[in-house]
N, C-alpha and C positions, 0 to 999 in steps of 0.2 A: 336730844332727848326725844324718844319715840312717843307716839300718841298714847300707848298704854302707860308708859312711865309717867306722863303728864296726868293722867287720870288717877294713878296711885298717889302721886304727889298731892294732888287736889284733895283727895280723900283723907290723907294723913295730916294735911295742914289746915283744914277748914274746921271752923266750930259749928257749922250748920250743915245739916244734910241737904237743905234746900238749894245749895249750890252745885249739886251734882245731879246730872240728868240720868233719868232711869236708863235710858238707852246706852249711856256711857258705862254704867254698872253692869248691865247685861253683857255688853261686849267684852268688858274685863273679865267677868267671871267665865264666859265661854272661852275666852283665850287662855284662861288658867286651867282649863280642863274640866270645868263643871259641866254637868248635863242638866238641861232645862226641861222641867215638865210644868205644863200649864193645866191648872184645875180651876175652871171658872175664871175669876179674875185674879187668882193667886199664881204667882210664878215661883216655882220651887226648883232650887238648884242643889245638886248632890254631886259629890266626887268620892271616888273610892279612897278609903283610908281617912276620910273626914266624917265623923259620925253626927256631927250637928248639921241640921238642914238650914239652908239660907232661904228665907221667903220674904 
């Protein structure tokens, strides 16, 4: 199982977001093709074809 697959499995199987490191989530989104924009302390992720923003 790859590192990204482990992160996805962790996200899908956990009941608490506290168990997921922010750096792991950022790495996953970037590998899935999202573009990251930082505005102050907010990290905003966008991807063509997905209309909702992830922040």
